[in-house]
N, C-alpha and C positions, 0 to 999 in steps of 0.2 A: 422640780428635781426628781430624778428617778429614784424609785425605792431602792434602798441599800446603797445609795451613793455616798453616804457618810453624814456626819453631823453638820449642822448648819454653822457656817462661819460666824463667829461673834457670840455663839452660845456661851452663857456664863452661869455658873452655879456655885453656891457656897453651902456645902453639906458637911456636917460633923467636923468642922475645922479645916476642911480642904477646899481651896478655891480653884475652880476649874474653868478654863476658858479655851475656846477653839479659835485659833488664829488662821488667817489666810496665809498660805505659804507652805512649801514642802518641808519635810522634816529638817533637812540640813540648814535651811534658811532660818527656821524658827529656833533651832538649837543654837545657832550662832547669835541670834538676837537675844536669846535667853541668857547665855553666858555673858554677853556684853552688858545687858541690863543689870545683872548681879554685880558685875565689876563697877559699873557706874554708880550703883547705890551702895558701894563699899561693903558688899556682902562677900565674905571670904569663902571661896570654893575650896573644899577639902578633898573631894573625890568625884570623878565623873565616870560613868559607865555607859557605853553605847553598844547596841547590837542591831540586828535587822528589824527588831520589833519596837525600838525606841531607845530611850536613855533616861538615866537618873543622875541627879546632881545632889550631892550632900554638901552643905555649906553651913556657915554660921554668921550671925550679926556681930557687931562689935561687943555687945553685951553677952556674947556666948550663946544666945538663943539659937537653936538649930533651925535650919531652913532646908526642907526637902522638896525637890522639884522633879516631876516626872514629865517627860516630853514624849508624846506618842503620835504617830501618823493617824489621822482619823478620816481620811478621804484622799482623793486625788491631789488636791492642792489645799489641804487643811490639816492642821496639826494641833493636838490638844496639849495644853500646859496645865499641870495640876501642882499647886503649891500648898505646903503645910508649914507653918511657922510655929515652932515650939510644940508642946504636947497637945494643946487645945486649939491651935490656930490663931491667927491674927488677921481678921478680915481686911482692915484698913491697909496694913502693910502688904498683904497679898495682892490687893487691888492696885497698889502703887507699882509693884513689880510687873503685874500684867499690863498696866497702862504704859510702862516704859517699854516693854516688849512690843506692844502695838505701835508705839511711836517709832521705834527703830525699824519695824517692818514697813512703815509708811515713809521711810527715808529721813526720819528725825535723828537727832544726835543726843 
């Protein structure tokens, strides 16, 4: 990989309550998979914001816990998805959302 070509696809981190993963796919494809994953997991989207630099999704679970998602391009065909659930994060549920996004990007339902 050339220097500066972007983050490695599949890179995963969980730091201070925020789960970050780089998915293979351009921004629009990963954005679509992310919104579909939230819907499938019955996470209610309250507000979305997109611009040339990425997008954010404000949502909540059935128990009213907040879910914040940032989707940002991180290379030519790679997009970073960062998830924070509640104030302190929920690693297991964040991983579940990321896994659903990955599945959708691979053609899953």
